[in-house]
C-alpha positions as CSV (number, residue, x, y, z in Angstrom):
1,M,-6.8,-27.3,22.5
2,S,-5.6,-23.9,23.7
3,T,-8.0,-21.1,24.5
4,L,-6.8,-18.9,21.6
5,T,-7.4,-21.8,19.2
6,Q,-10.9,-22.2,20.6
7,I,-11.5,-18.4,20.3
8,T,-10.5,-18.3,16.7
9,N,-12.2,-21.7,15.9
10,G,-8.9,-22.9,14.5
11,S,-8.9,-20.4,11.7
12,W,-5.8,-18.5,10.6
13,I,-7.7,-15.5,9.3
14,P,-8.1,-13.7,12.7
15,W,-4.3,-14.1,13.1
16,V,-3.7,-12.4,9.8
17,G,-6.0,-9.5,10.9
18,L,-4.1,-9.3,14.2
19,A,-0.7,-9.2,12.3
20,L,-2.0,-6.4,9.9
21,S,-3.3,-4.4,12.8
22,L,0.0,-4.7,14.6
23,I,1.8,-3.4,11.5
24,A,-0.6,-0.4,11.3
25,A,-0.2,0.3,15.0
26,S,3.6,0.1,14.6
27,V,3.6,2.6,11.8
28,Y,1.5,5.1,13.7
29,F,3.9,4.8,16.7
30,I,6.9,5.3,14.4
31,I,5.4,8.4,12.9
32,A,4.6,9.7,16.4
33,S,8.2,9.0,17.5
34,P,11.0,11.7,17.5
35,A,12.7,9.7,14.7
36,R,10.4,11.2,12.0
37,P,11.8,14.1,10.0
38,A,10.8,17.6,11.1
39,D,9.1,18.4,7.9
40,Y,6.9,15.2,8.0
41,K,3.3,16.3,7.6
42,S,1.1,14.3,10.0
43,P,-1.6,14.7,12.6
44,P,-0.7,15.9,16.1
45,I,1.3,13.3,18.1
46,P,-1.6,12.5,20.6
47,V,-3.8,11.6,17.6
48,L,-1.2,9.3,16.2
49,I,-0.8,7.6,19.6
50,V,-4.5,7.1,20.0
51,A,-4.7,5.7,16.5
52,G,-1.9,3.3,17.3
53,L,-3.5,2.2,20.5
54,A,-6.9,1.8,18.7
55,Y,-5.2,-0.6,16.2
56,L,-3.6,-2.6,19.0
57,I,-6.9,-3.0,20.8
58,G,-8.7,-3.6,17.6
59,G,-6.3,-6.3,16.6
60,M,-6.9,-8.1,19.9
61,L,-10.6,-7.7,19.5
62,I,-10.4,-9.3,16.0
63,L,-9.5,-12.6,17.8
64,L,-12.9,-12.5,19.5
65,G,-14.7,-12.7,16.1
66,D,-17.7,-10.7,17.3
67,R,-19.5,-9.6,14.1
68,R,-20.6,-6.3,15.6
69,L,-17.1,-5.4,16.5
70,L,-15.8,-6.4,13.0
71,I,-18.4,-4.2,11.3
72,F,-17.7,-1.3,13.6
73,G,-14.0,-1.6,13.0
74,A,-14.6,-1.7,9.2
75,I,-16.7,1.4,9.3
76,V,-14.2,3.3,11.4
77,N,-11.4,2.2,9.1
78,V,-13.2,3.6,6.1
79,L,-13.5,6.9,7.9
80,V,-9.8,7.0,8.8
81,M,-8.8,6.2,5.2
82,T,-11.2,8.9,3.9
83,A,-9.7,11.5,6.3
84,F,-6.1,10.5,5.2
85,A,-7.1,10.8,1.5
86,V,-8.6,14.2,2.1
87,A,-5.6,15.4,4.1
88,A,-3.2,14.1,1.5
89,R,-5.2,15.7,-1.3
90,M,-5.1,19.1,0.5
91,G,-1.3,18.7,1.1
92,H,-1.7,18.2,4.9
93,A,-0.4,14.6,5.0
94,T,2.9,13.1,3.8
95,V,2.5,10.3,1.3
96,D,5.6,8.0,1.4
97,R,6.5,4.4,1.9
98,L,5.9,4.6,5.7
99,S,2.4,6.0,5.4
100,L,1.5,3.8,2.5
101,T,2.6,0.7,4.4
102,S,0.1,1.6,7.1
103,K,-2.6,2.2,4.6
104,V,-2.0,-1.1,2.8
105,A,-2.2,-2.9,6.1
106,Q,-5.4,-1.1,6.9
107,V,-7.1,-1.9,3.6
108,V,-6.1,-5.6,3.5
């Protein structure tokens, strides 16, 4: 049995969490890239890069299955979603397919 299978206890759920965190990280990196439109409303690029890196690291930590890390990640995710909702409501965030893809991956 491989080490990764032992870490996840043979469950597929941590792998789904990893895949969703990779989707969220990818979207943050896409929004931070020069490919986004000039009128796209988003946080500063360093914030987007830190968020993308946080989702990459968080996705890897999901595989550890430490309950404290999972609870901490869930709490931080709620704060991020709340900040996005407030920013969108105030007109400071673009709500489109790209940003909604990230938010769906974060919620699931």
